[in-house]
C-alpha positions in Angstrom: 92.3 38.5 48.1 90.4 40.4 50.7 87.5 42.6 49.9 89.4 45.6 51.4 92.2 45.1 48.9 89.8 44.7 46.0 88.0 47.9 47.0 91.2 49.8 47.3 92.4 48.7 43.9 89.1 49.8 42.4 89.4 53.1 44.1 92.9 53.6 42.7 91.7 52.7 39.2 88.9 55.3 39.4 91.3 57.9 40.7 93.7 57.3 37.8 90.9 57.5 35.4 89.7 60.8 36.8 93.2 62.2 36.6 93.4 61.4 32.9 89.9 62.6 32.1 90.5 66.2 33.4 93.0 66.8 30.6 90.4 65.6 28.1 88.0 68.0 29.6 90.6 70.8 29.2 90.8 70.0 25.5 87.0 70.3 25.1 86.9 73.6 27.1 89.6 75.0 24.9 87.6 74.2 21.8 84.7 76.1 23.5 86.9 79.1 24.1 88.1 79.0 20.5 84.6 79.3 19.3 84.1 82.6 21.1 87.6 83.9 20.6 87.4 83.6 16.8 84.1 85.4 16.7 85.4 88.2 18.9 88.1 89.1 16.4 87.0 87.9 13.0 84.8 90.9 12.4 87.6 93.4 12.9 89.2 93.0 9.4 85.7 92.9 7.9 84.6 96.3 9.1 85.6 98.1 5.9 83.7 95.5 3.8 80.6 95.7 6.0 80.7 99.5 5.8 81.0 99.4 2.0 78.1 96.9 1.6 75.6 97.8 4.2 76.4 101.5 4.4 75.8 101.8 8.2 75.9 105.2 9.9 78.7 106.0 12.4 76.5 105.0 15.3 75.3 101.8 13.6 78.9 100.8 12.9 79.7 101.3 16.5 76.8 99.1 17.5 77.8 96.4 15.0 81.2 96.2 16.6 80.3 97.0 20.2 76.9 95.2 20.8 78.6 91.8 21.2 80.7 92.8 24.2 77.9 95.0 25.6 75.3 92.2 25.6 77.9 89.6 26.7 79.1 91.7 29.6 75.5 92.4 30.7 74.5 88.7 30.9 77.7 87.0 32.2 76.7 87.2 35.9 73.2 85.9 35.0 74.3 82.8 33.1 77.4 82.2 35.3 75.4 82.0 38.5 72.6 80.1 36.7 75.2 77.5 35.7 76.1 77.1 39.3 72.5 76.2 40.0 71.2 74.2 37.0 74.5 72.8 35.7 77.4 74.5 33.9 77.6 71.9 31.1 73.9 72.4 30.4 74.3 76.2 30.0 77.4 75.6 27.9 75.6 73.4 25.4 72.7 75.8 25.1 75.2 78.5 24.4 76.7 76.4 21.6 73.3 76.1 19.9 72.4 79.8 20.2 75.9 80.8 18.9 75.4 78.7 15.8 71.9 80.1 15.0 73.0 83.7 15.6 76.0 83.1 13.3 73.8 82.0 10.5 71.6 85.1 11.0 74.6 87.4 10.9 75.9 85.8 7.7 72.6 86.4 5.9 72.0 89.9 7.2 71.2 92.4 4.5 70.9 95.6 6.6 72.7 97.0 9.6 69.7 96.4 12.0 69.6 92.6 11.3 73.4 92.4 11.8 73.2 94.3 15.1 70.5 91.9 16.2 72.5 88.9 15.2 75.6 90.2 17.0 73.4 90.8 20.1 72.3 87.1 20.0 76.0 86.1 19.6 76.6 88.1 22.8 73.9 86.0 24.6 75.5 82.8 23.4 79.0 84.0 24.4 77.6 84.9 27.9 76.5 81.3 28.3 79.8 79.8 27.1 82.5 81.9 28.6 81.9 81.6 32.4 81.0 77.9 32.0 84.5 77.1 30.5 86.3 78.8 33.4 84.1 77.5 36.2 84.3 73.9 34.9 88.1 74.3 34.6 88.1 75.6 38.2 86.3 72.5 39.4 88.3 69.8 37.6 91.7 71.2 38.5 91.6 71.6 42.4 95.4 71.7 42.6 96.7 75.2 42.0 99.9 74.0 40.2 97.9 72.0 37.7 95.3 74.7 37.4 97.9 77.3 36.5 99.2 75.0 33.7 95.6 74.5 32.5 94.9 78.2 32.5 98.1 78.7 30.6 96.9 76.3 27.9 93.4 77.9 28.0 94.8 81.4 27.5 97.2 80.2 24.7 94.1 78.8 22.9 92.5 82.2 23.4 95.5 83.8 21.7 95.2 81.2 18.9 91.6 82.3 18.4 92.6 85.9 18.3 95.1 85.0 15.6 92.8 82.7 13.6 90.0 85.3 13.6 91.7 88.1 11.6 93.7 85.6 9.5 90.7 83.5 8.7 88.6 86.6 8.2 91.1 88.0 5.8 91.3 84.8 3.8 87.5 84.6 3.5 87.2 88.2 2.5 89.7 87.6 -0.3 87.5 84.8 -1.8 83.9 85.4 -0.5 81.6 88.1 0.9 81.9 89.5 4.4 79.1 87.3 5.7 81.4 84.2 5.4 83.3 85.4 8.5 80.3 84.3 10.6 79.8 81.0 8.9 83.0 79.6 10.4 81.3 79.4 13.7 78.8 76.8 12.5 81.2 73.9 11.9 82.8 74.6 15.3 79.4 74.5 17.0 78.4 71.3 15.1 81.5 69.6 16.5 81.4 71.1 20.0 77.8 70.2 20.7 78.0 66.4 20.5 81.5 66.2 21.8 80.7 68.4 24.8 77.6 66.4 25.6 79.6 63.1 25.6 82.8 64.2 27.4 82.1 67.1 29.7 81.2 66.4 33.3 78.2 68.1 34.8 79.2 70.6 37.5 77.1 72.5 40.0 77.6 74.7 43.0 76.1 74.1 46.4 72.7 75.2 45.2 71.4 76.3 48.6 68.2 78.4 48.4 66.4 79.6 45.3 68.2 81.3 42.4 67.8 85.1 42.7 66.1 85.8 39.4 65.4 89.5 40.3 69.0 90.0 41.3 70.3 88.5 38.1 68.0 90.7 36.0 69.0 93.8 38.0 72.7 93.1 37.4 72.1 92.6 33.7 70.0 95.8 33.3 72.5 97.8 35.3 75.6 96.6 33.4 73.7 97.2 30.1 72.8 100.7 31.1 76.3 101.6 32.2 78.1 100.3 29.1 75.4 101.7 26.8 75.8 105.2 28.3 79.6 105.1 28.1 79.3 103.9 24.5 77.1 106.9 23.6 79.6 109.2 25.3 82.4 107.6 23.3 80.3 108.3 20.1 80.2 112.0 21.0 76.4 112.0 21.8 75.9 113.7 25.2 72.3 114.3 26.2 69.4 112.7 28.0 69.6 109.4 26.0 73.2 109.1 27.2 73.0 110.3 30.8 69.7 108.6 31.7 70.9 105.0 30.9 74.3 105.7 32.6 72.7 107.0 35.8 69.9 104.3 35.8 72.5 101.6 35.2 74.7 102.8 38.1 71.6 102.9 40.4 70.6 99.4 39.5 74.1 98.1 40.2 74.1 99.8 43.6 70.7 98.1 44.3 72.2 94.8 43.1 75.1 95.1 45.5 72.8 96.0 48.5 70.5 93.1 47.6 73.4 90.6 47.5 74.6 91.7 50.9 71.2 91.1 52.5 70.6 87.7 51.0 71.7 84.5 52.9 72.5 82.8 49.5 73.6 85.6 47.2 74.2 85.2 43.5 77.7 86.5 43.9 79.4 86.4 47.3 80.6 90.0 47.6 83.0 89.0 50.4 85.3 87.8 47.7 86.0 91.4 46.9 87.3 92.0 50.4 90.2 89.8 49.5 92.9 92.1 48.0 94.1 89.4 45.5 90.6 89.0 44.0 89.6 92.6 43.8 92.9 93.7 42.5 92.9 90.9 39.8 89.5 92.1 38.6 90.7 95.7 38.4 93.8 94.6 36.5 91.7 92.7 33.9 89.5 95.8 33.4 92.4 98.1 33.0 94.3 95.8 30.6 91.3 95.5 28.3 90.3 99.2 28.7 93.8 100.2 27.5 94.1 97.8 24.6 91.0 96.4 23.0 90.1 99.7 21.2 93.6 99.7 19.8 93.1 96.4 18.0 90.2 97.9 16.0 92.1 101.1 15.3 95.2 99.1 14.3 93.2 97.1 11.8 91.9 100.3 10.2 95.4 101.8 10.2 96.8 98.8 8.4 94.1 98.7 5.8 93.1 102.3 5.2 96.4 104.1 5.8 99.0 101.5 4.7 96.6 100.0 2.1 97.1 96.4 3.1 94.5 93.8 2.2 92.4 92.0 4.9 94.6 88.9 4.6 97.8 90.9 4.8 96.3 92.7 7.9 95.7 89.3 9.5 99.2 88.2 8.8 100.7 91.4 10.3 98.9 90.7 13.5 100.2 87.1 13.8 103.4 88.0 15.7 101.3 89.5 18.5 99.4 86.3 18.8 102.4 84.0 18.7 104.0 86.0 21.5 100.7 85.8 23.5 100.7 82.0 23.0 104.3 81.7 24.3 103.4 83.8 27.3 100.4 81.6 28.1 102.4 78.4 27.9 105.2 79.8 30.0 102.8 81.5 32.4 102.6 78.7 35.0 106.4 78.6 35.4 106.7 82.4 35.6 103.9 82.6 38.2 105.7 80.0 40.4 109.0 81.7 40.1 108.1 85.4 40.3 104.7 85.4 42.0 101.5 87.3 41.0 102.7 90.8 42.0 105.9 90.9 40.0 104.4 89.0 37.0 101.3 91.2 36.5 103.3 94.4 37.1 105.9 93.3 34.6 103.3 92.5 32.1 101.7 95.9 32.4 105.1 97.6 32.1 106.1 95.6 29.1 102.8 96.3 27.3 103.2 100.0 28.0 106.6 100.0 26.4 105.2 98.3 23.3 102.4 100.9 23.0 104.9 103.7 23.3 107.0 102.0 20.6 104.0 102.1 18.3 103.9 105.9 18.4 106.8 105.8 15.9 104.3 104.6 13.2 103.6 107.1 10.5 101.9 107.3 7.1 104.4 104.8 5.5 104.9 101.1 6.2 107.6 100.0 8.7 107.3 96.2 9.0 110.2 95.7 11.4 108.8 98.3 13.9 105.3 96.8 13.7 106.6 93.2 14.3 108.8 94.2 17.2 106.1 96.2 18.9 103.4 93.5 18.3 105.7 90.8 19.8 106.3 92.8 23.0 102.7 93.8 23.2 101.4 90.2 22.8 103.8 88.8 25.4 103.1 91.6 27.9 99.4 91.5 27.6 99.1 87.8 28.0 101.4 87.8 31.0 99.2 90.4 32.6 95.9 88.6 31.9 97.3 85.2 32.9 98.5 86.3 36.3 95.3 88.3 36.9 92.9 85.4 35.9 94.9 82.8 37.8 94.9 84.9 41.0 91.2 85.7 40.7 90.1 82.1 40.2 92.4 80.8 43.0 90.9 83.2 45.5 87.3 82.1 44.7 85.6 79.3 46.7 84.9 76.2 44.5 81.1 76.6 45.1 81.3 80.1 43.7 83.3 79.1 40.6 80.5 80.1 38.2 80.0 83.5 39.9 83.7 84.2 40.1 84.3 83.2 36.5 81.3 85.5 35.5 82.9 88.4 37.5 86.2 87.9 35.7 84.6 87.6 32.2 82.4 90.6 33.0 85.5 92.6 33.9 87.0 91.5 30.6 84.0 92.4 28.5 83.2 95.5 30.4 86.8 96.7 30.0 86.6 95.9 26.3 83.3 97.7 25.7 84.3 100.8 27.7 87.7 100.7 26.0 86.2 100.8 22.5 84.1 103.7 23.6 86.8 105.6 25.5 89.6 105.1 23.0 87.2 105.7 20.1 86.2 108.9 21.7 89.8 110.0 22.1 90.6 109.0 18.5 87.6 111.0 17.2 88.5 114.0 19.3 92.0 114.0 17.9 91.1 113.1 14.3 88.2 115.4 13.4 89.8 118.9 14.0 92.4 118.2 11.4 89.8 118.1 8.6 87.9 121.3 9.5 90.1 123.7 7.5 91.2 121.8 4.4 91.5 124.4 1.5 88.8 124.0 -1.1 86.7 121.6 0.9 83.1 122.7 1.7 82.1 122.8 5.4 79.5 120.0 5.0 82.1 117.8 3.3 84.6 118.5 6.1 82.0 117.5 8.7 81.2 114.3 6.9 84.9 113.4 6.5 85.4 114.0 10.2 83.2 111.1 11.1 85.7 108.4 10.1 88.6 107.8 7.8 86.6 105.5 5.5 83.9 108.3 5.1 86.7 110.8 4.4 87.9 108.6 1.5 84.4 108.5 0.1 84.0 112.3 0.3 87.4 112.7 -1.3 86.5 110.4 -4.1 83.3 112.4 -4.8 85.2 115.7 -4.8 87.9 114.5 -7.0 90.8 116.5 -8.4 93.4 118.3 -6.3 90.8 119.1 -3.6 90.0 115.4 -3.2 93.7 114.5 -3.0 94.3 117.2 -0.4 91.4 115.9 1.7 92.6 112.3 1.5 96.1 113.3 2.6 94.7 115.5 5.4 92.5 112.6 6.6 95.5 110.2 6.7 97.6 112.6 8.6 94.8 113.3 11.1 94.2 109.6 11.6 97.9 109.0 12.3 97.9 111.9 14.8 94.8 110.5 16.5 96.4 107.1 16.7 99.4 108.6 18.4 97.2 110.4 21.0 95.2 107.2 21.6 98.4 105.3 22.2 99.7 107.7 24.8 96.4 107.5 26.7 96.5 103.7 26.5 100.1 103.8 27.9 99.0 105.9 30.8 96.3 103.4 31.7 98.8 100.6 31.5 101.1 102.4 33.9 98.2 102.8 36.3 97.6 99.0 36.0 101.2 98.3 36.9 100.8 100.4 40.1 97.5 98.6 40.9 99.1 95.2 40.6 101.4 96.0 43.5 98.5 94.9 45.8 98.7 91.3 44.6 100.5 88.7 46.7 104.2 88.4 46.4 104.3 84.6 46.1 102.0 81.9 44.6 100.4 79.9 47.5 100.3 76.3 46.2 98.4 74.6 48.9 96.3 71.8 47.4 92.6 72.3 47.8 90.2 69.6 48.8 89.3 67.5 45.8 85.7 66.5 45.2 84.7 63.6 47.5 84.0 60.1 46.2 80.7 58.6 47.4 82.0 55.7 49.5 80.0 53.6 52.0 80.1 54.4 55.7 82.8 52.7 57.8 80.4 50.1 59.4 78.8 49.3 56.0 82.2 49.0 54.4 83.4 46.5 57.0 80.2 44.4 56.5 80.7 44.6 52.7 84.3 43.5 53.0 83.4 40.5 55.2 80.8 39.4 52.7 83.3 39.7 49.8 85.9 37.7 51.8 83.4 34.9 52.4 
């Protein structure tokens, strides 16, 4: 056998091995995503238990819930672009370690301040993990058809994490204290660290020029200031401490954009935003999360505080939403090929808006069939939207900018989530509080306290007791349901706006295969000499 034949056979074996390994990489990346997805939702059903045990104020409670997406959104560009330079697997593994340590700190927290700090550290770990998973996926699946399938599996796992979070949290709260909801991260981290180190390939971008440390810090500070200011506005706290961070954050983001345009090797190639598919996909991700993430927290409170369901029952009620999202993720690649990004994302937005309007029929009594139907439509519509938007965004990004593009996408997701909690929370509070201002027999200071939250209203009603307490409790429930309906209508309007925005996406899915990573082969002259030596 000639040396050329032998070399060709070896090359085919290596190519076959690489083809098999990329699916193993997908499995490891999905486990990474599961780690973050579970933690993002596991706290939602534990909010009442945390409130009862730690007695946080209204602002502290918002920080406990919101600091994770706030910090994560602020640092995604920093760690996403750093992974392009020093190695995405390296950043991913560091994120695992920090995530585990922060989970232990959160579980052992005995006051709101420590829990807020732990949640902030979890946000740092999540910022390391999330863009790394998407950028590695972008690199190991150069063919768009295979990448669409991989993103569908990836997004289905995200839906599994969203389901496992509330369900697991509800189960743990039935048997243990609220801190146990954070301990579930530690076994996942202990498995992910050694497995990721053994199986994940190291992946880097071009790495031309020095990493822009000043630019990364400017982006982080700007994003933090903007989200922090919006969060305080959502908490009903206008003033210098709200306007100053908001204005400063906006100024820093403008400076970041100007700096990136001047640099020969920018952290994020802003020319990507000149592509309609990329910029529109980013906008669709922001609007989808802006419209819906706050509703998840409000829905959990509705199910527990208005309908009186246990945390475990609350998690079970949310399962249909997750199963529908899983189905949409697994069917997403086929839908994208058949209908194209424009129709798919617009349809997803419209379907989600219908489900949100359907939920306005909820009242003070339980209606399981209505909730199941609405949650199924909502889960399928939301996942269809996010799948089409993420796939279009990643496919428009150059491979060398995979980390930066993934960071932009995840920043959009987290930014939309953080602003959504603040915005919809503000709408909810504005619609809820007036209904408690003139309850007969309730003192003005008690009415003011009850107007902060439904849980606090229940506490005030319990202290008042008698017919007055019963009247306050009933008024608080009615006001909460009214506020929920108003919030749903605002959310539906944002979803319709997203459907209109998605009309700028391409009609069809362009499936041209990209250049795969090149194998290091000898030069032609050297290969001929090597072949002759082997033949001899």
